[in-house]
C-alpha positions in Angstrom: 0.2 2.2 -12.9 -0.7 0.2 -9.7 2.5 -1.7 -9.8 4.5 1.5 -10.3 2.9 3.2 -7.4 3.3 0.1 -5.2 7.1 0.1 -6.0 7.3 3.8 -5.2 5.6 3.1 -1.8 8.1 0.4 -1.1 11.0 2.6 -2.0 9.7 5.4 0.2 9.3 2.9 3.1 12.8 1.7 2.6 14.0 5.3 2.8 12.2 5.7 6.1 9.6 8.0 4.5 6.7 6.2 6.1 4.1 8.9 5.9 4.7 9.3 2.2 4.7 5.5 1.7 1.4 5.2 3.6 -0.1 8.0 1.5 0.8 6.0 -1.7 -0.5 2.7 -0.3 -3.8 4.3 0.9 -4.2 5.9 -2.5 -3.9 2.6 -4.4 -6.1 0.6 -2.1 -9.4 1.6 -3.7 -7.9 1.1 -7.2 -6.9 -2.5 -6.1 -10.4 -3.1 -4.7 -12.0 -1.9 -7.9 -9.6 -4.1 -10.0 -9.6 -7.3 -7.9 -12.5 -6.9 -5.4 -12.6 -5.6 -1.9 -12.1 -9.1 -0.3 -9.3 -10.1 -2.7 -5.9 -11.4 -1.6 -4.2 -8.3 -3.1 -6.3 -5.9 -0.9 -5.9 -8.0 2.2 -2.2 -8.1 1.8 -2.1 -4.3 1.2 -4.2 -3.8 4.3 -1.7 -5.8 6.3 1.2 -3.8 5.0 -0.6 -0.5 5.8 -1.3 -1.7 9.3 2.3 -2.8 9.9 3.6 0.7 8.7 1.1 2.4 11.0 2.3 0.3 13.9 5.9 1.3 13.1 7.0 -2.2 12.1 
């Protein structure tokens, strides 16, 4: 499920639907933190991606 939602977020971002992509990424962040730990590489990478989208890049 996490992977599917991540792919959906990527597709939304590619279609310039940034707000929807951010909503998806922010929704899966706590699930990733539960699965891998809040300091995991997966969560850090997701945080970076969310930040880039928020900055418009």
